[in-house]
TORKOL-4160 file (C-alpha; in steps of 0.2 Angstrom, whole numbers, padded with zeros to 4 digits, m for minus):
114
<pt num="1" X="m0090" Y="m0075" Z="0149"/>
<pt num="2" X="m0102" Y="m0061" Z="0148"/>
<pt num="3" X="m0101" Y="m0048" Z="0134"/>
<pt num="4" X="m0108" Y="m0031" Z="0137"/>
<pt num="5" X="m0108" Y="m0027" Z="0119"/>
<pt num="6" X="m0116" Y="m0038" Z="0106"/>
<pt num="7" X="m0104" Y="m0050" Z="0098"/>
<pt num="8" X="m0108" Y="m0043" Z="0080"/>
<pt num="9" X="m0103" Y="m0026" Z="0086"/>
<pt num="10" X="m0086" Y="m0033" Z="0092"/>
<pt num="11" X="m0083" Y="m0042" Z="0076"/>
<pt num="12" X="m0087" Y="m0026" Z="0066"/>
<pt num="13" X="m0075" Y="m0016" Z="0076"/>
<pt num="14" X="m0061" Y="m0029" Z="0072"/>
<pt num="15" X="m0065" Y="m0029" Z="0054"/>
<pt num="16" X="m0064" Y="m0010" Z="0053"/>
<pt num="17" X="m0047" Y="m0010" Z="0061"/>
<pt num="18" X="m0040" Y="m0025" Z="0052"/>
<pt num="19" X="m0031" Y="m0021" Z="0035"/>
<pt num="20" X="m0037" Y="m0030" Z="0020"/>
<pt num="21" X="m0025" Y="m0035" Z="0006"/>
<pt num="22" X="m0040" Y="m0036" Z="m0006"/>
<pt num="23" X="m0047" Y="m0019" Z="m0002"/>
<pt num="24" X="m0030" Y="m0010" Z="m0001"/>
<pt num="25" X="m0025" Y="m0002" Z="m0017"/>
<pt num="26" X="m0009" Y="0004" Z="m0025"/>
<pt num="27" X="m0008" Y="0018" Z="m0038"/>
<pt num="28" X="0007" Y="0027" Z="m0047"/>
<pt num="29" X="0008" Y="0043" Z="m0057"/>
<pt num="30" X="0014" Y="0041" Z="m0071"/>
<pt num="31" X="0014" Y="0023" Z="m0077"/>
<pt num="32" X="0028" Y="0026" Z="m0089"/>
<pt num="33" X="0043" Y="0037" Z="m0086"/>
<pt num="34" X="0060" Y="0041" Z="m0093"/>
<pt num="35" X="0076" Y="0033" Z="m0084"/>
<pt num="36" X="0088" Y="0043" Z="m0075"/>
<pt num="37" X="0081" Y="0051" Z="m0060"/>
<pt num="38" X="0063" Y="0055" Z="m0066"/>
<pt num="39" X="0052" Y="0052" Z="m0050"/>
<pt num="40" X="0036" Y="0042" Z="m0050"/>
<pt num="41" X="0024" Y="0045" Z="m0036"/>
<pt num="42" X="0017" Y="0029" Z="m0028"/>
<pt num="43" X="0002" Y="0029" Z="m0016"/>
<pt num="44" X="m0004" Y="0015" Z="m0006"/>
<pt num="45" X="m0022" Y="0017" Z="0002"/>
<pt num="46" X="m0024" Y="0005" Z="0016"/>
<pt num="47" X="m0042" Y="m0001" Z="0018"/>
<pt num="48" X="m0050" Y="m0012" Z="0031"/>
<pt num="49" X="m0061" Y="m0027" Z="0027"/>
<pt num="50" X="m0076" Y="m0016" Z="0028"/>
<pt num="51" X="m0067" Y="m0004" Z="0015"/>
<pt num="52" X="m0064" Y="0010" Z="0027"/>
<pt num="53" X="m0047" Y="0019" Z="0028"/>
<pt num="54" X="m0035" Y="0014" Z="0041"/>
<pt num="55" X="m0022" Y="0026" Z="0049"/>
<pt num="56" X="m0005" Y="0022" Z="0057"/>
<pt num="57" X="m0002" Y="0006" Z="0047"/>
<pt num="58" X="0016" Y="0002" Z="0042"/>
<pt num="59" X="0017" Y="m0001" Z="0023"/>
<pt num="60" X="0032" Y="m0008" Z="0015"/>
<pt num="61" X="0034" Y="m0007" Z="m0004"/>
<pt num="62" X="0047" Y="m0017" Z="m0014"/>
<pt num="63" X="0051" Y="m0015" Z="m0033"/>
<pt num="64" X="0059" Y="m0027" Z="m0045"/>
<pt num="65" X="0068" Y="m0013" Z="m0054"/>
<pt num="66" X="0075" Y="0004" Z="m0048"/>
<pt num="67" X="0073" Y="0011" Z="m0030"/>
<pt num="68" X="0058" Y="0015" Z="m0019"/>
<pt num="69" X="0060" Y="0028" Z="m0006"/>
<pt num="70" X="0056" Y="0027" Z="0008"/>
<pt num="71" X="0056" Y="0008" Z="0009"/>
<pt num="72" X="0042" Y="0009" Z="0022"/>
<pt num="73" X="0030" Y="0022" Z="0028"/>
<pt num="74" X="0015" Y="0025" Z="0039"/>
<pt num="75" X="m0003" Y="0028" Z="0033"/>
<pt num="76" X="m0011" Y="0044" Z="0037"/>
<pt num="77" X="m0029" Y="0048" Z="0042"/>
<pt num="78" X="m0035" Y="0045" Z="0025"/>
<pt num="79" X="m0026" Y="0028" Z="0025"/>
<pt num="80" X="m0013" Y="0034" Z="0012"/>
<pt num="81" X="0006" Y="0031" Z="0013"/>
<pt num="82" X="0017" Y="0039" Z="m0001"/>
<pt num="83" X="0033" Y="0033" Z="m0009"/>
<pt num="84" X="0044" Y="0038" Z="m0024"/>
<pt num="85" X="0050" Y="0026" Z="m0037"/>
<pt num="86" X="0065" Y="0030" Z="m0048"/>
<pt num="87" X="0076" Y="0020" Z="m0060"/>
<pt num="88" X="0092" Y="0022" Z="m0070"/>
<pt num="89" X="0088" Y="0006" Z="m0080"/>
<pt num="90" X="0075" Y="0004" Z="m0094"/>
<pt num="91" X="0062" Y="m0010" Z="m0091"/>
<pt num="92" X="0047" Y="m0014" Z="m0081"/>
<pt num="93" X="0046" Y="m0011" Z="m0062"/>
<pt num="94" X="0034" Y="m0023" Z="m0053"/>
<pt num="95" X="0029" Y="m0016" Z="m0036"/>
<pt num="96" X="0022" Y="m0026" Z="m0021"/>
<pt num="97" X="0016" Y="m0019" Z="m0005"/>
<pt num="98" X="0014" Y="m0027" Z="0012"/>
<pt num="99" X="0004" Y="m0020" Z="0027"/>
<pt num="100" X="0011" Y="m0022" Z="0045"/>
<pt num="101" X="0023" Y="m0035" Z="0038"/>
<pt num="102" X="0009" Y="m0048" Z="0037"/>
<pt num="103" X="m0004" Y="m0043" Z="0025"/>
<pt num="104" X="0002" Y="m0043" Z="0006"/>
<pt num="105" X="m0009" Y="m0033" Z="m0006"/>
<pt num="106" X="m0017" Y="m0045" Z="m0018"/>
<pt num="107" X="m0013" Y="m0034" Z="m0033"/>
<pt num="108" X="0003" Y="m0028" Z="m0040"/>
<pt num="109" X="0008" Y="m0012" Z="m0050"/>
<pt num="110" X="0019" Y="m0011" Z="m0065"/>
<pt num="111" X="0028" Y="0005" Z="m0070"/>
<pt num="112" X="0038" Y="0006" Z="m0087"/>
<pt num="113" X="0055" Y="0015" Z="m0088"/>
<pt num="114" X="0061" Y="0020" Z="m0105"/>
């Protein structure tokens, strides 16, 4: 097989388009909220192995407490997918995210409902 592009360039292109569970981050505002319909915004920023944003990636978020809406979303040009967390029960919600149903984030996020 003959490559027209250097192999290092092909590997770099693959790394830039492959989501990384280590580099992708999940944020919430606020980290503490009252129960009963108060909304917490949750953003997942999908990043590649080379730490560049990746668009058009399906992101799924699950929670141990309350409800997350939507259950899955698609990352925009900045690599961001946005969700809303609510809970009618006091406690700690632990959020986990997965990219493309195969790449779990290495970090979780907790939100306290009082």
